[in-house]
C-alpha positions as CSV (number, residue, x, y, z in Angstrom):
1,X,-12.5,15.9,-21.2
2,X,-8.8,16.3,-20.7
3,X,-6.7,14.2,-18.2
4,X,-7.0,16.5,-15.7
5,X,-10.5,16.8,-16.0
6,X,-11.3,13.3,-15.0
7,X,-8.3,12.6,-12.6
8,X,-8.9,15.3,-10.4
9,X,-12.5,14.0,-9.5
10,X,-10.5,11.1,-8.2
11,X,-8.7,13.2,-6.5
12,X,-11.4,15.1,-4.9
13,X,-13.3,11.7,-4.1
14,X,-10.2,10.6,-2.0
15,X,-10.0,14.1,-0.1
16,X,-13.9,13.6,0.4
17,X,-13.5,10.2,1.8
18,X,-10.5,10.8,3.9
19,X,-12.3,13.7,5.5
20,X,-15.2,11.7,7.0
21,X,-12.8,9.1,8.1
22,X,-10.9,12.0,9.9
23,X,-13.9,12.7,11.6
24,X,-14.8,9.3,12.3
25,X,-11.2,9.3,13.8
26,X,-12.1,12.1,16.1
27,X,-14.9,10.3,17.7
28,X,-13.2,7.0,18.0
29,X,-9.7,8.6,19.0
30,X,-8.2,6.4,16.6
31,X,-6.1,7.6,13.7
32,X,-5.2,4.4,12.4
33,X,-8.7,4.0,10.6
34,X,-7.0,5.8,7.6
35,X,-4.6,2.8,7.1
36,X,-8.2,1.1,6.3
37,X,-8.5,3.0,3.3
38,X,-5.2,2.4,1.9
39,X,-6.2,-0.9,-0.2
40,X,-10.0,-0.2,-0.7
41,X,-8.9,3.8,-2.1
42,X,-7.1,2.1,-4.8
43,X,-10.3,-0.2,-5.8
44,X,-12.8,2.7,-5.7
45,X,-10.0,4.8,-8.0
46,X,-9.7,2.1,-9.9
47,X,-13.6,1.8,-10.5
48,X,-13.8,5.2,-11.3
49,X,-11.1,5.2,-13.7
50,X,-12.9,2.0,-15.7
51,X,-16.3,4.4,-15.4
52,X,-15.0,7.7,-17.4
53,X,-13.1,5.6,-19.8
54,X,-15.5,4.2,-21.9
55,X,-16.1,0.9,-23.3
56,X,-13.6,-2.1,-21.3
57,X,-10.6,-3.3,-23.0
58,X,-8.9,-6.5,-22.2
59,X,-6.2,-4.2,-20.1
60,X,-8.5,-2.4,-18.3
61,X,-10.4,-5.5,-17.4
62,X,-7.1,-7.2,-16.2
63,X,-6.0,-4.2,-14.2
64,X,-9.4,-3.9,-12.1
65,X,-9.3,-7.4,-11.7
66,X,-6.1,-7.3,-10.2
67,X,-6.4,-4.1,-8.3
68,X,-9.6,-5.2,-6.6
69,X,-8.1,-8.7,-5.6
70,X,-4.6,-6.9,-4.0
71,X,-6.8,-3.8,-2.4
72,X,-9.7,-5.9,-1.0
73,X,-7.2,-8.4,0.5
74,X,-5.5,-6.0,2.0
75,X,-7.6,-4.1,3.3
76,X,-9.7,-6.8,5.1
77,X,-6.3,-8.0,6.6
78,X,-5.3,-4.2,8.4
79,X,-9.1,-4.3,9.5
80,X,-8.9,-7.3,11.0
81,X,-5.3,-6.9,12.8
82,X,-6.5,-3.1,13.5
83,X,-9.5,-2.8,14.8
84,X,-10.5,-3.0,18.6
85,X,-6.6,-2.9,19.3
86,X,-6.1,0.7,19.9
87,X,-4.3,3.1,17.6
88,X,-1.2,2.5,15.6
89,X,2.2,3.5,17.8
90,X,3.0,6.0,14.8
91,X,-0.2,8.1,15.2
92,X,-0.1,7.6,18.8
93,X,3.3,9.4,18.9
94,X,2.2,12.0,16.7
95,X,-0.7,12.3,19.1
96,X,1.6,13.0,22.2
97,X,3.9,15.1,20.5
98,X,0.9,17.6,19.0
99,X,-1.5,17.7,21.7
100,X,-4.8,19.4,21.5
101,X,-3.2,20.3,17.9
102,X,-3.2,16.8,16.8
103,X,-6.7,16.9,15.1
104,X,-6.1,19.4,12.9
105,X,-2.6,18.0,12.1
106,X,-3.8,14.8,11.4
107,X,-6.2,15.8,9.2
108,X,-3.3,17.9,6.6
109,X,-0.4,15.2,7.3
110,X,-1.9,11.9,7.7
111,X,-5.7,12.5,6.3
112,X,-5.2,14.4,3.0
113,X,-1.4,13.5,2.4
114,X,-2.2,9.7,2.3
115,X,-5.3,10.6,-0.2
116,X,-2.7,12.5,-2.2
117,X,-0.1,9.8,-2.1
118,X,-2.8,7.6,-3.4
119,X,-3.9,9.5,-6.0
120,X,-0.4,9.6,-7.4
121,X,0.3,6.1,-7.2
122,X,-3.0,5.4,-8.8
123,X,-1.7,7.0,-12.2
124,X,-0.7,3.6,-14.0
125,X,-4.2,2.6,-13.3
126,X,-5.7,5.3,-15.1
127,X,-3.2,5.0,-17.7
128,X,-4.2,1.8,-18.5
129,X,-7.8,2.5,-18.6
130,X,-8.0,5.3,-20.7
131,X,-9.6,5.3,-24.3
132,X,-6.4,4.6,-26.3
133,X,-5.3,2.0,-24.4
134,X,-6.9,-0.5,-26.8
135,X,-3.6,-1.5,-27.9
136,X,-3.7,-5.6,-27.4
137,X,-2.1,-7.2,-24.5
138,X,1.8,-7.2,-25.1
139,X,4.9,-8.5,-23.2
140,X,4.7,-5.4,-20.8
141,X,1.2,-7.0,-19.9
142,X,2.8,-10.4,-19.3
143,X,5.7,-9.1,-17.3
144,X,3.4,-7.1,-15.4
145,X,1.2,-10.0,-14.1
146,X,4.5,-11.8,-13.2
147,X,5.5,-9.2,-10.9
148,X,2.1,-8.5,-9.5
149,X,1.4,-12.4,-8.8
150,X,5.0,-12.8,-7.2
151,X,4.6,-9.1,-5.3
152,X,0.9,-10.6,-3.9
153,X,2.5,-13.8,-3.1
154,X,5.1,-12.3,-1.1
155,X,2.9,-9.8,0.7
156,X,-0.1,-12.0,1.1
157,X,1.8,-14.9,2.7
158,X,4.4,-12.8,4.5
159,X,1.2,-11.0,6.4
160,X,-0.6,-14.3,7.1
161,X,2.8,-15.8,8.4
162,X,3.1,-12.6,10.6
163,X,-0.4,-12.9,12.0
164,X,-0.3,-16.6,12.7
165,X,2.9,-15.8,14.5
166,X,1.6,-13.1,16.6
167,X,-1.6,-15.2,17.4
168,X,0.7,-17.4,19.9
169,X,0.8,-16.0,23.4
170,X,4.1,-17.6,23.3
171,X,5.7,-15.7,21.0
172,X,5.4,-12.3,22.8
173,X,8.5,-10.3,22.5
174,X,10.2,-12.7,19.5
175,X,11.0,-11.9,16.4
176,X,9.6,-13.7,13.4
177,X,12.7,-15.6,11.7
178,X,10.8,-18.4,9.7
179,X,9.1,-18.4,6.5
180,X,9.8,-15.4,4.4
181,X,10.8,-13.5,7.2
182,X,14.2,-16.0,7.4
183,X,15.2,-14.5,3.9
184,X,13.6,-10.1,4.5
185,X,13.0,-8.5,7.4
186,X,10.0,-6.6,5.8
187,X,9.1,-8.9,2.6
188,X,5.2,-8.1,2.8
189,X,7.3,-4.2,2.0
190,X,8.5,-5.7,-0.6
191,X,5.6,-7.9,-2.1
192,X,3.8,-4.5,-2.0
193,X,6.9,-2.7,-4.0
194,X,7.0,-5.7,-6.5
195,X,3.3,-5.3,-7.4
196,X,3.5,-1.7,-8.1
197,X,6.0,-2.0,-10.5
198,X,3.9,-4.8,-12.1
199,X,0.9,-2.7,-12.1
200,X,3.4,0.2,-14.2
201,X,4.0,-2.3,-16.6
202,X,0.7,-2.6,-17.6
203,X,-0.3,0.7,-17.6
204,X,3.2,1.1,-19.6
205,X,1.5,-1.5,-22.4
206,X,-0.8,1.2,-23.1
207,X,0.7,4.2,-25.5
208,X,2.3,6.9,-23.6
209,X,2.5,5.2,-20.3
210,X,5.6,5.4,-19.6
211,X,5.5,8.5,-17.6
212,X,3.8,6.7,-14.9
213,X,7.1,5.6,-13.6
214,X,6.5,8.2,-10.5
215,X,4.0,5.6,-9.0
216,X,6.4,2.6,-8.3
217,X,9.0,4.9,-7.3
218,X,7.3,6.5,-5.2
219,X,6.0,3.9,-3.7
220,X,9.2,2.1,-3.2
221,X,10.7,5.1,-1.5
222,X,8.0,5.7,0.8
223,X,7.9,1.6,1.8
224,X,12.0,1.6,1.9
225,X,12.8,5.1,3.4
226,X,10.0,7.0,4.9
227,X,7.0,5.3,6.4
228,X,7.8,1.8,5.9
229,X,10.6,-0.1,7.0
230,X,12.7,3.4,8.8
231,X,9.8,3.7,11.1
232,X,9.3,0.1,12.0
233,X,12.5,-1.1,12.7
234,X,13.1,2.0,15.3
235,X,10.4,0.4,17.1
236,X,11.1,-2.8,16.8
237,X,14.7,-2.2,17.9
238,X,13.6,-0.7,20.8
239,X,10.8,-3.3,22.0
240,X,12.3,-6.5,20.7
241,X,15.8,-7.5,22.6
242,X,16.6,-10.2,19.9
243,X,15.9,-7.9,17.0
244,X,19.4,-6.5,16.4
245,X,20.6,-10.0,15.9
246,X,18.0,-10.8,13.6
247,X,19.2,-7.3,11.8
248,X,22.8,-8.6,11.4
249,X,21.8,-11.6,9.7
250,X,18.8,-10.7,7.5
251,X,18.5,-8.7,4.4
252,X,16.6,-5.6,5.0
253,X,14.1,-5.3,2.3
254,X,15.3,-7.7,-0.7
255,X,15.0,-11.2,0.0
256,X,18.3,-13.1,0.2
257,X,19.8,-15.8,2.0
258,X,21.0,-15.6,6.1
259,X,24.3,-14.2,6.9
């Protein structure tokens, strides 16, 4: 079968899964459910690619393990953070803006859009598990694992630090500027971006893998310019009085020493 014959079923499965979540979101009136699908969706897609790509290789096993560790941790973290706490501010604002049209608008611009983005970002996972990806592990794989480990550390530790900070009632309305958050206003997003450059390098270790650079580039742009930093910065600047001072002294994305 051709590449598209194997990639398109993955897209169809993602669209079907996101549609089911959309139907559930109509019942619960909470579009935030789609966020739980982001990490888990990559695990499912990687599993599909592994199943249809023939006998396992050292590279395919490595990637499947790394994706599973990252994706399951992220989904569990988001479930603990979001479930039972109402709709995320992004979707609540959309619901208010679109009114009765929000259900159909959210299907296209939230649920299906996220499914398509997940599919595109997953291309390195496919590349690393293709039949001709039997080349032995090499320098690109090693660098990729190092980047993955670095990114996973930043994302997981930053998420844990923020969760602990939010649990303390004394921190209500305050800004976290300790730990990794002392060096970056969004260390978890930085870690996510670095991690996906690691996945890309592992995929590039297989012959012809260079073309999947669209994945980490897209992920980095989404985090830095679209749905990550900009939306959160706008909200935090309006809800936390000290956030302006924090932005003046702290790097927005890439970790660096405070000014």
